N, CA, C and O atoms as a GROMACS GRO file, in nm:
protein
  340
    1MET      N    1  -1.884  13.529   5.604
    1MET     CA    2  -2.019  13.583   5.599
    1MET      C    3  -2.025  13.707   5.510
    1MET      O    4  -2.110  13.717   5.422
    2ILE      N    5  -1.934  13.799   5.532
    2ILE     CA    6  -1.932  13.922   5.451
    2ILE      C    7  -1.903  13.887   5.306
    2ILE      O    8  -1.960  13.948   5.215
    3MET      N    9  -1.816  13.791   5.283
    3MET     CA   10  -1.781  13.750   5.147
    3MET      C   11  -1.905  13.694   5.076
    3MET      O   12  -1.926  13.721   4.958
    4ARG      N   13  -1.987  13.617   5.147
    4ARG     CA   14  -2.109  13.561   5.087
    4ARG      C   15  -2.205  13.673   5.048
    4ARG      O   16  -2.266  13.668   4.941
    5ILE      N   17  -2.218  13.772   5.133
    5ILE     CA   18  -2.306  13.886   5.103
    5ILE      C   19  -2.256  13.961   4.981
    5ILE      O   20  -2.335  13.999   4.895
    6LEU      N   21  -2.126  13.982   4.972
    6LEU     CA   22  -2.068  14.052   4.857
    6LEU      C   23  -2.090  13.973   4.728
    6LEU      O   24  -2.125  14.030   4.625
    7ILE      N   25  -2.070  13.842   4.735
    7ILE     CA   26  -2.089  13.758   4.617
    7ILE      C   27  -2.235  13.759   4.574
    7ILE      O   28  -2.265  13.768   4.455
    8ALA      N   29  -2.326  13.749   4.670
    8ALA     CA   30  -2.469  13.752   4.639
    8ALA      C   31  -2.508  13.885   4.578
    8ALA      O   32  -2.585  13.890   4.482
    9SER      N   33  -2.457  13.994   4.633
    9SER     CA   34  -2.488  14.127   4.580
    9SER      C   35  -2.436  14.143   4.438
    9SER      O   36  -2.505  14.198   4.352
   10LEU      N   37  -2.316  14.095   4.413
   10LEU     CA   38  -2.258  14.102   4.279
   10LEU      C   39  -2.339  14.019   4.181
   10LEU      O   40  -2.363  14.063   4.069
   11SER      N   41  -2.380  13.900   4.221
   11SER     CA   42  -2.460  13.814   4.135
   11SER      C   43  -2.593  13.879   4.098
   11SER      O   44  -2.634  13.876   3.982
   12LEU      N   45  -2.658  13.938   4.196
   12LEU     CA   46  -2.785  14.006   4.168
   12LEU      C   47  -2.764  14.124   4.075
   12LEU      O   48  -2.846  14.148   3.986
   13GLY      N   49  -2.656  14.196   4.094
   13GLY     CA   50  -2.626  14.309   4.007
   13GLY      C   51  -2.603  14.266   3.863
   13GLY      O   52  -2.648  14.333   3.771
   14LEU      N   53  -2.534  14.155   3.844
   14LEU     CA   54  -2.510  14.104   3.709
   14LEU      C   55  -2.639  14.058   3.644
   14LEU      O   56  -2.662  14.083   3.526
   15LEU      N   57  -2.725  13.990   3.721
   15LEU     CA   58  -2.854  13.946   3.667
   15LEU      C   59  -2.941  14.065   3.630
   15LEU      O   60  -3.007  14.065   3.526
   16ALA      N   61  -2.941  14.166   3.714
   16ALA     CA   62  -3.019  14.286   3.687
   16ALA      C   63  -2.967  14.357   3.562
   16ALA      O   64  -3.044  14.409   3.482
   17GLY      N   65  -2.836  14.358   3.546
   17GLY     CA   66  -2.777  14.420   3.428
   17GLY      C   67  -2.817  14.350   3.301
   17GLY      O   68  -2.842  14.415   3.199
   18THR      N   69  -2.823  14.217   3.303
   18THR     CA   70  -2.864  14.138   3.188
   18THR      C   71  -3.011  14.163   3.156
   18THR      O   72  -3.047  14.182   3.040
   19ALA      N   73  -3.095  14.162   3.259
   19ALA     CA   74  -3.237  14.188   3.239
   19ALA      C   75  -3.258  14.329   3.186
   19ALA      O   76  -3.340  14.351   3.098
   20SER      N   77  -3.183  14.423   3.240
   20SER     CA   78  -3.194  14.562   3.197
   20SER      C   79  -3.161  14.576   3.050
   20SER      O   80  -3.230  14.647   2.977
   21ALA      N   81  -3.056  14.509   3.005
   21ALA     CA   82  -3.017  14.516   2.864
   21ALA      C   83  -3.126  14.459   2.775
   21ALA      O   84  -3.156  14.516   2.670
   22ALA      N   85  -3.186  14.348   2.816
   22ALA     CA   86  -3.294  14.288   2.737
   22ALA      C   87  -3.415  14.380   2.733
   22ALA      O   88  -3.477  14.396   2.628
   23CYS      N   89  -3.449  14.439   2.846
   23CYS     CA   90  -3.563  14.532   2.852
   23CYS      C   91  -3.536  14.653   2.763
   23CYS      O   92  -3.624  14.698   2.690
   24ASN      N   93  -3.415  14.705   2.771
   24ASN     CA   94  -3.378  14.821   2.689
   24ASN      C   95  -3.388  14.789   2.541
   24ASN      O   96  -3.441  14.868   2.463
   25ASN      N   97  -3.336  14.673   2.501
   25ASN     CA   98  -3.340  14.634   2.360
   25ASN      C   99  -3.483  14.616   2.311
   25ASN      O  100  -3.518  14.660   2.201
   26ASN      N  101  -3.567  14.551   2.392
   26ASN     CA  102  -3.707  14.532   2.354
   26ASN      C  103  -3.778  14.665   2.338
   26ASN      O  104  -3.851  14.686   2.241
   27PHE      N  105  -3.758  14.756   2.433
   27PHE     CA  106  -3.824  14.885   2.425
   27PHE      C  107  -3.776  14.963   2.303
   27PHE      O  108  -3.856  15.026   2.234
   28ASP      N  109  -3.646  14.958   2.276
   28ASP     CA  110  -3.590  15.028   2.161
   28ASP      C  111  -3.651  14.975   2.031
   28ASP      O  112  -3.688  15.052   1.943
   29ASP      N  113  -3.661  14.843   2.019
   29ASP     CA  114  -3.719  14.781   1.899
   29ASP      C  115  -3.865  14.822   1.882
   29ASP      O  116  -3.908  14.857   1.772
   30ILE      N  117  -3.940  14.817   1.990
   30ILE     CA  118  -4.083  14.851   1.983
   30ILE      C  119  -4.101  14.998   1.948
   30ILE      O  120  -4.187  15.032   1.866
   31SER      N  121  -4.023  15.086   2.008
   31SER     CA  122  -4.039  15.229   1.980
   31SER      C  123  -4.006  15.261   1.834
   31SER      O  124  -4.065  15.352   1.776
   32LYS      N  125  -3.912  15.188   1.775
   32LYS     CA  126  -3.881  15.208   1.634
   32LYS      C  127  -3.998  15.166   1.546
   32LYS      O  128  -4.027  15.231   1.445
   33VAL      N  129  -4.065  15.056   1.583
   33VAL     CA  130  -4.182  15.011   1.507
   33VAL      C  131  -4.293  15.115   1.516
   33VAL      O  132  -4.357  15.147   1.417
   34ILE      N  133  -4.315  15.167   1.636
   34ILE     CA  134  -4.419  15.268   1.656
   34ILE      C  135  -4.387  15.393   1.574
   34ILE      O  136  -4.477  15.451   1.512
   35SER      N  137  -4.262  15.433   1.572
   35SER     CA  138  -4.221  15.552   1.496
   35SER      C  139  -4.242  15.532   1.346
   35SER      O  140  -4.263  15.628   1.273
   36GLY      N  141  -4.237  15.407   1.302
   36GLY     CA  142  -4.258  15.377   1.161
   36GLY      C  143  -4.401  15.396   1.116
   36GLY      O  144  -4.428  15.405   0.996
   37HIS      N  145  -4.494  15.400   1.209
   37HIS     CA  146  -4.636  15.421   1.176
   37HIS      C  147  -4.665  15.570   1.168
   37HIS      O  148  -4.738  15.625   1.250
   38LEU      N  149  -4.607  15.634   1.068
   38LEU     CA  150  -4.622  15.779   1.054
   38LEU      C  151  -4.764  15.820   1.019
   38LEU      O  152  -4.803  15.934   1.044
   39ASN      N  153  -4.843  15.729   0.962
   39ASN     CA  154  -4.981  15.760   0.927
   39ASN      C  155  -5.076  15.747   1.046
   39ASN      O  156  -5.192  15.786   1.037
   40ALA      N  157  -5.027  15.693   1.156
   40ALA     CA  158  -5.111  15.679   1.275
   40ALA      C  159  -5.135  15.815   1.336
   40ALA      O  160  -5.051  15.905   1.328
   41SER      N  161  -5.250  15.829   1.398
   41SER     CA  162  -5.281  15.956   1.464
   41SER      C  163  -5.193  15.971   1.588
   41SER      O  164  -5.136  15.874   1.639
   42THR      N  165  -5.185  16.092   1.636
   42THR     CA  166  -5.109  16.118   1.758
   42THR      C  167  -5.165  16.035   1.872
   42THR      O  168  -5.090  15.981   1.953
   43GLU      N  169  -5.296  16.025   1.879
   43GLU     CA  170  -5.362  15.947   1.984
   43GLU      C  171  -5.322  15.799   1.976
   43GLU      O  172  -5.296  15.736   2.078
   44GLN      N  173  -5.319  15.745   1.855
   44GLN     CA  174  -5.281  15.604   1.838
   44GLN      C  175  -5.135  15.581   1.878
   44GLN      O  176  -5.104  15.484   1.947
   45ARG      N  177  -5.047  15.670   1.835
   45ARG     CA  178  -4.905  15.654   1.871
   45ARG      C  179  -4.885  15.668   2.020
   45ARG      O  180  -4.805  15.595   2.079
   46ALA      N  181  -4.956  15.763   2.084
   46ALA     CA  182  -4.943  15.781   2.229
   46ALA      C  183  -4.992  15.657   2.303
   46ALA      O  184  -4.931  15.616   2.401
   47SER      N  185  -5.101  15.599   2.256
   47SER     CA  186  -5.153  15.477   2.318
   47SER      C  187  -5.053  15.362   2.306
   47SER      O  188  -5.031  15.287   2.401
   48MET      N  189  -4.992  15.350   2.189
   48MET     CA  190  -4.892  15.244   2.169
   48MET      C  191  -4.769  15.268   2.256
   48MET      O  192  -4.713  15.172   2.311
   49MET      N  193  -4.727  15.392   2.270
   49MET     CA  194  -4.611  15.422   2.354
   49MET      C  195  -4.641  15.394   2.500
   49MET      O  196  -4.553  15.348   2.573
   50ARG      N  197  -4.764  15.420   2.545
   50ARG     CA  198  -4.801  15.388   2.684
   50ARG      C  199  -4.790  15.238   2.708
   50ARG      O  200  -4.741  15.196   2.813
   51LEU      N  201  -4.837  15.158   2.613
   51LEU     CA  202  -4.825  15.012   2.627
   51LEU      C  203  -4.678  14.970   2.627
   51LEU      O  204  -4.639  14.881   2.702
   52ALA      N  205  -4.598  15.032   2.542
   52ALA     CA  206  -4.455  14.999   2.536
   52ALA      C  207  -4.386  15.034   2.668
   52ALA      O  208  -4.303  14.957   2.717
   53ILE      N  209  -4.421  15.148   2.726
   53ILE     CA  210  -4.361  15.189   2.853
   53ILE      C  211  -4.407  15.096   2.965
   53ILE      O  212  -4.328  15.062   3.053
   54SER      N  213  -4.533  15.056   2.963
   54SER     CA  214  -4.582  14.960   3.064
   54SER      C  215  -4.507  14.829   3.054
   54SER      O  216  -4.468  14.771   3.155
   55SER      N  217  -4.488  14.782   2.931
   55SER     CA  218  -4.414  14.658   2.911
   55SER      C  219  -4.271  14.672   2.963
   55SER      O  220  -4.219  14.580   3.027
   56TYR      N  221  -4.208  14.784   2.935
   56TYR     CA  222  -4.071  14.811   2.982
   56TYR      C  223  -4.065  14.813   3.135
   56TYR      O  224  -3.976  14.754   3.195
   57ASP      N  225  -4.161  14.881   3.197
   57ASP     CA  226  -4.164  14.889   3.343
   57ASP      C  227  -4.180  14.751   3.406
   57ASP      O  228  -4.110  14.718   3.502
   58TYR      N  229  -4.271  14.671   3.352
   58TYR     CA  230  -4.289  14.535   3.404
   58TYR      C  231  -4.162  14.453   3.386
   58TYR      O  232  -4.121  14.379   3.476
   59CYS      N  233  -4.099  14.466   3.270
   59CYS     CA  234  -3.976  14.394   3.242
   59CYS      C  235  -3.867  14.432   3.342
   59CYS      O  236  -3.800  14.344   3.397
   60MET      N  237  -3.850  14.560   3.365
   60MET     CA  238  -3.746  14.607   3.458
   60MET      C  239  -3.774  14.560   3.601
   60MET      O  240  -3.681  14.541   3.679
   61ALA      N  241  -3.902  14.542   3.634
   61ALA     CA  242  -3.939  14.496   3.768
   61ALA      C  243  -3.927  14.343   3.779
   61ALA      O  244  -3.944  14.288   3.888
   62GLY      N  245  -3.899  14.276   3.668
   62GLY     CA  246  -3.884  14.131   3.670
   62GLY      C  247  -4.014  14.056   3.649
   62GLY      O  248  -4.016  13.933   3.660
   63ASP      N  249  -4.123  14.126   3.619
   63ASP     CA  250  -4.253  14.064   3.598
   63ASP      C  251  -4.267  14.030   3.449
   63ASP      O  252  -4.329  14.104   3.373
   64THR      N  253  -4.210  13.918   3.410
   64THR     CA  254  -4.207  13.882   3.269
   64THR      C  255  -4.345  13.847   3.214
   64THR      O  256  -4.373  13.869   3.096
   65ALA      N  257  -4.433  13.793   3.298
   65ALA     CA  258  -4.568  13.759   3.251
   65ALA      C  259  -4.644  13.884   3.211
   65ALA      O  260  -4.707  13.888   3.105
   66SER      N  261  -4.640  13.987   3.294
   66SER     CA  262  -4.711  14.112   3.263
   66SER      C  263  -4.644  14.184   3.147
   66SER      O  264  -4.712  14.244   3.063
   67ALA      N  265  -4.510  14.179   3.141
   67ALA     CA  266  -4.438  14.242   3.030
   67ALA      C  267  -4.479  14.176   2.898
   67ALA      O  268  -4.500  14.245   2.799
   68SER      N  269  -4.490  14.046   2.898
   68SER     CA  270  -4.529  13.973   2.779
   68SER      C  271  -4.673  14.006   2.740
   68SER      O  272  -4.704  14.021   2.621
   69LYS      N  273  -4.761  14.018   2.839
   69LYS     CA  274  -4.901  14.054   2.812
   69LYS      C  275  -4.910  14.192   2.749
   69LYS      O  276  -4.984  14.211   2.652
   70MET      N  277  -4.836  14.289   2.803
   70MET     CA  278  -4.836  14.424   2.747
   70MET      C  279  -4.779  14.424   2.605
   70MET      O  280  -4.830  14.493   2.516
   71HIS      N  281  -4.674  14.345   2.585
   71HIS     CA  282  -4.612  14.335   2.453
   71HIS      C  283  -4.712  14.278   2.353
   71HIS      O  284  -4.723  14.328   2.241
   72ASP      N  285  -4.785  14.173   2.392
   72ASP     CA  286  -4.885  14.113   2.304
   72ASP      C  287  -4.997  14.211   2.271
   72ASP      O  288  -5.044  14.216   2.157
   73MET      N  289  -5.041  14.288   2.371
   73MET     CA  290  -5.145  14.389   2.347
   73MET      C  291  -5.096  14.493   2.248
   73MET      O  292  -5.170  14.536   2.160
   74LEU      N  293  -4.971  14.533   2.262
   74LEU     CA  294  -4.914  14.632   2.172
   74LEU      C  295  -4.903  14.576   2.031
   74LEU      O  296  -4.937  14.646   1.935
   75MET      N  297  -4.858  14.453   2.017
   75MET     CA  298  -4.844  14.395   1.883
   75MET      C  299  -4.981  14.382   1.816
   75MET      O  300  -4.993  14.401   1.695
   76ALA      N  301  -5.084  14.349   1.894
   76ALA     CA  302  -5.219  14.341   1.839
   76ALA      C  303  -5.264  14.478   1.791
   76ALA      O  304  -5.328  14.489   1.686
   77GLN      N  305  -5.232  14.582   1.867
   77GLN     CA  306  -5.270  14.718   1.829
   77GLN      C  307  -5.194  14.761   1.703
   77GLN      O  308  -5.250  14.830   1.619
   78LEU      N  309  -5.070  14.721   1.690
   78LEU     CA  310  -4.991  14.756   1.572
   78LEU      C  311  -5.044  14.687   1.447
   78LEU      O  312  -5.027  14.738   1.336
   79LYS      N  313  -5.108  14.572   1.464
   79LYS     CA  314  -5.159  14.497   1.350
   79LYS      C  315  -5.293  14.550   1.300
   79LYS      O  316  -5.335  14.518   1.189
   80LEU      N  317  -5.360  14.630   1.382
   80LEU     CA  318  -5.489  14.686   1.340
   80LEU      C  319  -5.467  14.781   1.223
   80LEU      O  320  -5.366  14.851   1.217
   81PRO      N  321  -5.559  14.782   1.131
   81PRO     CA  322  -5.547  14.879   1.021
   81PRO      C  323  -5.548  15.021   1.079
   81PRO      O  324  -5.627  15.053   1.168
   82LEU      N  325  -5.460  15.102   1.030
   82LEU     CA  326  -5.453  15.240   1.081
   82LEU      C  327  -5.583  15.312   1.054
   82LEU      O  328  -5.642  15.298   0.947
   83GLY      N  329  -5.626  15.389   1.150
   83GLY     CA  330  -5.749  15.464   1.139
   83GLY      C  331  -5.871  15.390   1.189
   83GLY      O  332  -5.980  15.446   1.193
   84HIS      N  333  -5.855  15.264   1.228
   84HIS     CA  334  -5.966  15.184   1.281
   84HIS      C  335  -5.935  15.142   1.422
   84HIS      O  336  -5.820  15.115   1.456
   85LYS      N  337  -6.038  15.136   1.505
   85LYS     CA  338  -6.020  15.094   1.644
   85LYS      C  339  -6.087  14.961   1.668
   85LYS      O  340  -6.084  14.909   1.779
   0.00000   0.00000   0.00000
């Protein structure tokens, strides 16, 4: 019984570690793209970072549907011409 609990705990830890790495990589990639928009206003960059952080939080919580939705919203915002809303 104790062995099963230990194995289950280890398995969950490994899965969480894999998800964490993917979430970290996605956030790192997105933040680099946002940083590349040097002509964007502070307000625009802050808005994009909030979406990136929301996507990261959802990803870390295992909510891939919401993480994907936030990611899509962010990509749409990045595609907008700078200076236009």
